[in-house]
C-alpha atoms as one frame of an Amber mdcrd trajectory, in Angstrom:
protein
   5.945  -0.019  15.603   3.400   1.699  17.853   2.346   5.165  16.723   2.897
   4.512  13.010   0.448   2.890  10.597   2.168   0.020   8.870   1.081  -1.836
   5.742   2.228  -5.422   5.481   1.872  -8.034   2.738   1.927 -11.522   4.212
   2.240 -14.410   1.760   1.631 -18.079   2.434   4.362 -19.335   0.111   8.154
 -19.306   0.031  10.053 -16.625  -1.878  10.525 -17.192  -5.604  13.536 -16.472
  -7.769  13.478 -13.200  -9.680  11.839 -13.550 -13.097  12.676 -11.476 -16.145
   9.475 -10.795 -18.121   9.503 -11.147 -21.874   7.014 -10.634 -24.662   6.906
 -12.142 -28.121   5.013 -14.883 -29.891   3.516 -17.883 -28.130   6.141 -19.912
 -26.321   6.335 -23.664 -26.858   8.065 -25.559 -24.075   8.823 -29.223 -23.945
   7.019 -30.779 -21.014  10.281 -31.543 -19.210  11.846 -28.078 -19.549  11.455
 -24.983 -17.349   8.732 -22.622 -18.484   9.961 -19.283 -19.795   8.071 -16.035
 -19.399   6.071 -15.028 -22.480   2.911 -13.102 -23.310   1.414 -16.236 -24.898
   1.903 -19.946 -24.249   0.913 -23.027 -26.223  -0.808 -25.790 -24.262   0.677
 -29.123 -25.296  -0.812 -32.591 -25.040   1.694 -33.592 -22.364   0.861 -30.649
 -20.070  -0.664 -31.618 -16.745  -3.153 -29.286 -15.016  -0.393 -28.217 -12.633
   1.925 -27.386 -15.514  -0.825 -25.397 -17.248  -1.228 -23.286 -14.110   2.544
 -22.864 -14.041   2.339 -21.598 -17.616  -0.335 -19.155 -16.483   2.069 -17.908
 -13.813   4.681 -17.354 -16.512   2.268 -15.534 -18.827   3.277 -11.877 -18.548
   2.559  -8.611 -20.386   4.473  -7.303 -23.361   6.097  -3.881 -22.846   3.172
  -2.282 -24.681   0.585  -4.062 -22.545   2.452  -3.193 -19.348   2.555   0.501
 -20.258  -1.118   0.423 -21.278  -2.185  -1.033 -17.929  -0.463   1.776 -16.046
  -2.445   4.470 -17.887  -5.716   3.616 -16.086  -8.071   5.964 -18.017  -8.426
   6.582 -21.752 -10.746   9.262 -23.111 -12.662   7.990 -26.137 -13.705  10.570
 -28.754 -16.680   9.482 -30.836 -16.807  12.230 -33.438 -17.613  12.098 -37.129
 -20.478  12.036 -39.598 -22.918  10.859 -36.905 -22.228  14.021 -34.908 -23.785
  16.058 -37.719 -26.669  13.705 -38.557 -27.616  13.197 -34.883 -27.236   9.436
 -35.221 -25.534   6.587 -33.438 -25.065   4.442 -36.544 -24.715   5.888 -40.012
 -25.815   4.312 -43.281 -22.660   4.862 -45.318 -24.600   6.818 -47.928 -24.287
  10.242 -46.263 -23.177  13.237 -48.319 -19.687  14.349 -47.317 -20.959  17.944
 -47.212 -22.870  17.114 -44.031 -19.585  17.085 -42.119 -19.456  20.831 -41.579
 -18.218  22.094 -38.192 -17.667  25.823 -37.858 -14.552  25.107 -35.780 -12.962
  22.305 -33.778 -11.304  23.178 -30.482  -8.866  20.298 -30.097  -7.082  22.068
 -27.245 -10.322  22.295 -25.267 -10.909  18.568 -25.803  -7.489  17.719 -24.421
  -7.895  20.005 -21.412 -11.202  18.323 -20.579  -9.693  14.863 -20.957  -6.691
  15.689 -18.797  -8.983  17.196 -16.164 -10.675  13.783 -15.958  -7.313  12.129
 -15.331  -6.983  10.523 -18.760  -3.478   9.584 -19.810  -4.480   8.436 -23.272
  -7.056   9.596 -25.836  -8.565   7.772 -28.795 -10.414   9.070 -31.864 -12.907
   7.306 -34.144 -10.973   7.834 -37.380 -13.651   5.752 -39.156 -16.938   4.552
 -37.682 -19.304   1.986 -39.213 -20.599   4.536 -41.751 -17.146   4.518 -43.369
 -16.517   8.290 -43.372 -12.783   8.809 -42.774 -11.462  11.693 -40.654  -8.155
  12.006 -42.482  -7.416  12.431 -46.208  -7.074   8.820 -47.366  -5.670   7.885
 -50.765  -8.099   4.978 -51.008 -11.522   6.604 -50.765 -13.281   9.824 -51.680
 -15.595   9.427 -48.699 -13.390  11.333 -46.313 -12.809  14.682 -44.672 -11.071
  16.043 -47.795 -14.452  16.019 -49.558 -16.168  18.032 -46.810 -16.562  21.811
 -46.335 -14.290  21.526 -43.284 -11.314  20.791 -45.541 -11.455  24.207 -47.195
 -12.583  26.248 -44.199  -9.714  28.660 -43.601  -7.499  31.336 -45.148  -7.119
  30.844 -48.881  -9.535  27.919 -48.842  -7.200  25.674 -46.871  -7.928  24.584
 -43.311  -4.780  23.959 -41.233  -6.868  21.552 -39.109  -8.571  19.945 -42.094
  -6.948  16.612 -41.321  -8.979  15.911 -38.182  -6.972  12.858 -37.139  -3.704
  14.696 -37.695  -4.819  17.720 -35.680  -6.143  15.454 -32.908  -2.868  13.525
 -32.646  -0.848  16.756 -32.626  -2.999  18.273 -29.865  -2.859  15.083 -27.791
   0.904  14.835 -27.951   1.277  18.525 -27.151  -0.807  17.831 -24.029   1.425
  14.906 -23.043  -1.203  12.267 -23.811  -0.789   8.878 -25.459  -2.879   8.325
 -28.589  -5.177   5.597 -29.844  -7.081   5.236 -33.114 -10.421   3.506 -33.726
 -10.770   2.201 -37.288 -14.019   0.312 -37.731 -13.676  -2.922 -39.720 -17.383
  -2.651 -40.596 -17.918  -0.100 -43.376 -21.335   0.871 -44.701 -19.846   3.141
 -47.363 -18.183   0.106 -48.963 -21.314  -2.060 -49.256 -21.813  -3.392 -52.822
 -24.188  -1.047 -54.637 -26.407  -3.658 -56.305 -26.788  -5.617 -53.086 -27.552
  -2.425 -51.171 -30.357  -1.423 -53.549 -31.987  -4.851 -53.200 -31.579  -4.793
 -49.432 -33.241  -1.399 -49.115 -36.243  -2.722 -51.038 -36.445  -5.699 -48.674
 -36.291  -3.372 -45.687 -39.111  -1.260 -47.196 -41.223  -4.393 -47.501 -40.364
  -5.381 -43.955 -41.525  -1.994 -42.737 -44.721  -2.256 -44.777 -45.431  -5.588
 -43.092 -45.180  -3.943 -39.703 -42.017  -5.830 -38.746 -39.535  -4.303 -36.323
 -36.482  -2.782 -37.974 -32.936  -2.784 -36.650 -31.051   0.473 -36.223 -28.991
  -0.057 -39.420 -32.198  -0.839 -41.302 -33.900   2.353 -40.075 -30.897   4.441
 -41.113 -30.835   2.788 -44.534 -34.469   3.736 -45.106 -33.882   7.318 -44.060
 -31.189   7.564 -46.752 -32.853   5.276 -49.291 -32.356   7.694 -52.162 -28.574
   7.432 -52.006 -26.130   4.656 -52.875 -23.177   3.752 -50.621 -20.459   6.358
 -50.961 -17.522   4.006 -51.500 -16.351   1.519 -54.122 -18.336  -1.572 -53.106
 -15.439  -3.478 -51.536 -17.100  -4.759 -48.328 -18.290  -8.368 -48.686 -18.187
  -8.240 -52.487 -16.909 -11.816 -52.818 -13.638 -10.837 -54.465 -10.917 -13.474
 -54.680  -7.944 -12.982 -52.370  -4.819 -12.273 -54.398  -1.296 -11.164 -53.588
  -1.254  -7.431 -52.873   1.499  -4.951 -52.136   0.918  -2.699 -49.125   1.042
   0.231 -49.516  -0.749  -0.012 -52.833   0.559   3.092 -54.573  -1.996   5.274
 -56.361  -1.375   7.555 -59.365   0.802  10.479 -58.275   1.423   8.866 -54.866
   3.653  11.145 -52.785   5.236   8.106 -51.094   6.536   6.423 -54.247  10.160
   7.547 -53.899  10.315   6.664 -50.200   8.866   3.205 -50.835  11.246   2.608
 -53.741  14.255   3.611 -51.636  13.180   1.547 -48.657  12.700   4.596 -46.448
   9.110   3.427 -46.129   8.594  -0.338 -45.822   6.375  -2.380 -48.099   4.669
  -5.703 -47.490   3.068  -8.523 -49.472  -0.224  -9.989 -48.294  -2.842 -12.257
 -49.773  -6.015 -10.222 -49.443  -9.391  -9.575 -51.051 -10.562  -6.103 -52.071
 -11.772  -4.958 -48.666  -8.892  -6.442 -46.690  -6.488  -4.639 -49.026  -8.407
  -1.402 -48.423  -8.243  -1.894 -44.660  -4.546  -2.828 -44.722  -3.776   0.291
 -46.726  -5.571   2.430 -44.150  -3.703   0.758 -41.287  -0.494   1.562 -43.164
  -1.506   5.200 -43.682  -2.378   5.698 -40.028   0.727   4.059 -38.574   3.223
   5.631 -40.984   1.695   9.115 -41.018   0.487   9.507 -37.427   2.352   6.802
 -35.518   3.534   5.397 -33.323   0.026   4.691 -32.091  -0.421   3.398 -28.555
  -3.737   1.567 -29.040  -5.483   0.414 -32.218  -9.176  -0.267 -31.680 -10.989
  -2.936 -33.701 -14.739  -2.905 -33.182 -16.443  -6.268 -33.577 -19.701  -4.970
 -35.095 -21.000  -6.618 -38.280 -24.456  -5.082 -38.806 -25.240  -6.637 -42.212
 -24.278 -10.263 -41.600 -27.913 -11.270 -41.162 -28.898  -9.518 -44.376 -26.620
 -11.426 -46.697 -23.348  -9.498 -46.670 -20.452 -10.808 -44.623 -16.862  -9.699
 -44.960 -14.404 -12.387 -43.915 -11.540 -10.528 -42.281  -7.993 -11.825 -42.532
  -7.107 -10.451 -39.120  -3.731 -12.183 -39.016  -2.599  -9.800 -41.759  -3.874
  -6.827 -39.762  -2.142  -7.891 -36.554   1.164  -8.578 -38.315   1.133  -5.244
 -40.137   0.405  -3.345 -36.933   3.152  -5.194 -35.077   5.682  -4.588 -37.844
   4.928  -0.869 -38.127   4.314  -0.073 -34.447   5.588  -2.911 -32.207   4.365
  -1.510 -28.879   0.827  -0.810 -30.089  -1.796  -2.762 -28.169  -4.683  -3.903
 -30.332  -8.148  -3.923 -28.833  -9.491  -7.436 -29.487  -6.194  -8.331 -31.127
  -3.250 -10.614 -30.476  -0.966  -9.373 -27.672  -3.527  -6.651 -27.086  -6.423
  -5.938 -24.744  -9.909  -7.336 -24.517 -13.446  -6.083 -24.111 -14.583  -6.416
 -20.503 -17.900  -7.869 -21.699 -20.318  -4.951 -21.230 -20.641  -1.287 -22.213
 -21.385  -0.152 -18.670 -17.779   0.453 -17.634 -17.806  -2.250 -14.925 -15.254
  -5.051 -14.527 -15.755  -8.377 -12.802 -15.093  -8.845  -9.106 -12.721 -11.586
 -10.266 -10.903 -10.178 -13.298  -8.001 -12.181 -14.705  -5.486 -10.822 -17.203
  -4.470 -14.346 -18.222  -7.128 -15.976 -20.381  -7.471 -19.238 -22.343  -8.173
 -19.743 -26.021  -9.142 -22.756 -28.088  -7.716 -21.124 -31.240  -4.579 -19.227
 -32.120  -5.158 -15.627 -30.904  -3.378 -14.342 -34.018  -6.215 -15.665 -36.205
  -9.331 -14.166 -34.593 -10.807 -10.931 -33.284 -11.577 -11.229 -29.593  -8.726
 -13.506 -28.564 -10.693 -16.722 -28.951 -12.719 -16.155 -25.796 -16.173 -17.783
 -25.844 -19.368 -15.742 -25.864 -17.632 -12.501 -26.852 -15.909 -12.031 -23.461
 -19.226 -11.825 -21.597 -18.867 -14.930 -19.421 -18.665 -14.310 -15.687 -15.582
 -16.507 -15.396 -12.923 -16.304 -18.083  -9.686 -17.005 -16.226 -10.131 -19.403
 -13.299  -8.085 -22.581 -12.901 -11.067 -24.519 -14.222 -11.232 -22.381 -17.364
  -7.475 -22.559 -17.988  -7.341 -26.355 -17.647 -10.600 -27.128 -19.463 -10.538
 -29.537 -22.416  -9.940 -27.793 -25.711  -7.749 -24.962 -24.404  -4.789 -24.601
 -26.757  -3.300 -21.240 -25.755  -2.869 -18.979 -22.755  -2.354 -15.267 -23.259
  -1.901 -12.057 -21.321  -5.122 -10.266 -22.277  -6.142  -7.498 -19.825  -9.618
  -5.979 -19.709 -10.762  -2.615 -21.022 -14.094  -1.366 -19.623 -15.830   0.987
 -22.052 -18.661   3.363 -21.189 -19.953   6.683 -22.478 -20.281   9.847 -20.438
 -23.662  10.350 -22.129 -26.339   7.782 -22.997 -25.154   7.700 -26.616 -21.658
   7.328 -28.001 -22.018  10.378 -30.243 -23.151  13.778 -28.983 -26.892  14.409
 -28.990 -28.076  17.776 -27.627 -30.971  16.358 -25.613 -28.775  14.008 -23.569
 -27.050  14.830 -20.297 -23.751  13.543 -18.901 -23.185  11.265 -15.958 -22.387
  12.988 -12.698 -18.923  13.061 -11.181 -20.135  10.734  -8.422 -21.315   8.209
 -11.030 -17.953   8.423 -12.774 -16.128   7.884  -9.493 -18.174   4.757  -8.867
 -17.306   3.474 -12.352 -13.621   4.212 -11.776 -13.579   2.124  -8.617 -15.408
  -0.724 -10.365 -13.172  -0.741 -13.453  -9.717   0.629 -12.667 -10.246  -0.711
  -9.157 -10.884  -4.236 -10.460  -7.847  -4.841 -12.671  -9.233  -3.157 -15.796
  -8.660   0.125 -17.572 -11.502   2.592 -18.024 -12.329   3.721 -21.568 -14.538
   6.772 -21.008 -16.220   8.177 -24.099 -16.610  11.976 -24.173 -18.194  13.089
 -27.459 -17.694  16.673 -28.707 -20.750  18.563 -29.993 -21.450  19.931 -33.479
 -20.012  23.289 -32.438 -16.617  21.643 -32.098 -16.414  21.777 -28.301 -17.145
  19.495 -25.381 -20.221  20.793 -23.559 -19.748  22.789 -20.349 -21.833  20.267
 -18.403 -19.562  17.454 -19.571 -16.449  19.428 -18.651 -17.860  20.087 -15.184
 -18.492  16.368 -14.549 -15.092  15.377 -15.896 -13.224  17.994 -13.883 -14.983
  17.159 -10.639 -14.426  13.455 -11.257 -10.722  13.909 -11.963 -10.277  16.068
  -8.893 -12.033  13.506  -6.693  -9.810  10.673  -7.999  -6.689  12.742  -7.328
  -7.807  13.740  -3.836  -8.825  10.198  -2.955  -6.171   8.103  -4.655  -3.435
  10.534  -5.669  -1.322   9.407  -2.728  -1.821   7.316   0.362  -2.694   8.896
   3.676   0.346   9.930   5.758   1.230   7.185   8.190   3.784   8.711  10.535
   1.586  10.389  13.144  -0.258   7.576  14.845  -3.554   5.848  14.009  -5.133
   6.790  10.681  -8.791   6.850   9.672  -9.493   5.523   6.163 -12.265   3.964
   4.097 -10.380   2.836   0.990  -7.500   0.363   0.532  -5.403   0.125  -2.616
  -3.617  -3.115  -3.520  -1.622  -4.140  -6.547   0.546  -6.913  -7.901   3.801
  -6.300  -9.715   2.394  -7.535 -13.024   5.828  -7.661 -14.609   5.770 -11.069
 -12.960   2.257 -11.916 -14.074  -0.940 -12.212 -12.029  -0.943 -14.685  -9.158
  -3.282 -13.900  -6.259  -6.554 -15.876  -6.138  -7.878 -14.959  -2.669  -6.862
 -12.458  -0.008  -8.001 -10.747   3.173  -7.095  -7.266   4.417  -6.746  -6.845
   8.164  -6.409  -3.715  10.335  -4.973  -3.388  13.831  -6.887  -1.266  16.317
  -5.933  -1.090  19.999  -3.590  -4.038  19.490  -6.220  -6.346  17.960  -6.301
  -7.489  14.320  -9.612  -7.795  12.490 -10.701  -8.456   8.907 -11.881  -5.340
   7.063 -12.043  -6.528   3.434 -11.496  -9.562   1.252 -11.439 -10.464  -2.396
 -10.233 -12.830  -5.083  -8.033 -11.336  -7.800  -5.815  -8.268  -7.406  -3.896
  -7.759 -10.653  -2.578  -4.334 -11.609  -4.905  -2.577  -9.129  -7.519  -3.460
  -6.557  -9.436  -0.627  -4.907 -11.447  -1.730  -1.889 -14.227   0.524  -0.634
 -14.884  -0.330   3.001 -18.465  -0.363   4.342 -17.426   2.072   7.078 -14.341
   4.092   7.964 -11.658   2.309   9.987  -9.139   3.803  12.412  -6.022   1.683
  12.758  -2.296   1.868  13.362  -1.377  -1.021  11.030  -2.795  -2.809   7.985
  -1.750  -6.143   6.511  -2.742  -8.359   3.613  -3.013 -12.107   4.018  -2.928
 -14.074   0.755  -4.936 -17.290   1.181  -4.649 -18.633  -2.356  -2.091 -17.894
  -5.045  -0.775 -19.545  -8.200   2.798 -18.786  -7.119   4.568 -16.602  -4.593
   2.670 -13.260  -4.543   4.526 -10.195  -5.794   2.533  -7.405  -4.115   3.093
  -3.691  -4.450   3.068  -1.487  -1.330  -0.391  -1.271   0.231  -1.854   2.226
   0.695  -4.913   3.502   2.554  -7.148   6.395   1.509 -10.157   8.479   2.485
 -12.863   9.076  -0.118 -13.391  12.675  -1.203 -16.776  13.588  -2.628 -16.751
  15.387  -6.009 -17.266  19.160  -5.802 -19.172  19.626  -9.038 -20.768  23.059
  -8.743 -17.612  24.925  -7.782 -15.774  23.293 -10.663 -18.576  24.203 -13.052
 -18.358  27.879 -12.137 -14.597  27.840 -12.538 -14.883  26.256 -15.992 -17.402
  28.845 -17.168 -15.061  31.652 -16.181
């Protein structure tokens, strides 16, 4: 139609029948039966390479994964003991009295996060130092032992439960909520082992050897023992445990006895039981939780302490208590993109292979900790040793500041830098996990708020809606594509073409599309029609409407002045 910009999706394959996506455990199909949609598939000995690719086509997101992929940006909140010790990694021996904010402005945090366009927020309820930001029944190394707990009228702080106040503020702001609970726990290191290790680190320092960050922190706090009960890597024998493990005077006893609160039986060692009990506390007291974040750090493995996690128990408990929760690095969850720079691959697949059952490992069974350049090509899916396929979308994490926790001397990234990261993460079939750490004064710095607000405004102005297409040729420099991922991810190669003065020409090309593909053109294009040609696809493409956009530069200074008012 002359005079109106049109966007067309041209496929090279015949139309497919409508598919109804399903989630659930890994599907096992006989090699002569039709393949059903599932979030995980078992690769069987009789599967040909073509059938494996067909299984990849029928690997689709669970409802929780689908909702997670639509949220685009999550604001990460690294806040805790390290905020008050000016550290990145704590030792686990810190005095609880060090956690002493004068106030915490949770509402200001949420306003800053929403200004950046975040639809979900996530708090570090426990980092590697083991200090817990809610009153846990299973440790004394928590916020209830800090001055913050009693700061308020009558010696009781209504926001003493930091996790509880954070969740309440997030939901009041209309935001989804995630929780980071570090499996690594320095507060729970065995005391005798810790004392011997510190002496070895002292000797290492005396010999002029380079120390790791955990070793340097241990020396700084060498006069103190770990604050917990020595459960991490203590060699305890796994035994049958009841979760929740009721403590003397437990306020949940009647509800557990009546069945109002569920209980579970797991075979677990001391630390796994501790971790399971904390998962239970979080999901029953603050749930439902939209994302549960499992960090893969294990800073003491080279020093003689290794905690063998029974992650299958963790995944099952999370699924039973909060079925739509996506677990970072967990089964039916989301994966690390492979770097901490907030950048996804040019070819980013949401369907990935595994040589082991994804329900038994952290990281989904991907080799090299998700850092390989290619993790989802046909060659990877059909390689010898692949036993499972799974829907496992990428999360690209990055911090607004150089560190993950707030340090006064550091400065935030600019809005322009954030916009570039958005286009290279959200725009490449990943979600952006943007860390914004509050300061010791309980607020997010003005400079951070200015960058976030300008960034969010630029995203809205650029991508909030497509350019109007009813008034003749349109000038644009961005193209947005997407697949309807309810039907999986299919496109392997495509070209975008524009029509100017009746002639079609290529303006962009790529490999994968997935949930979103944002294409920044080298120069602005004026055209009256745009179309997408799919050159390679695993099945009939299911493309969303194509939209065109014009980049809007962030207006940082004006936003900064407005924020300060």
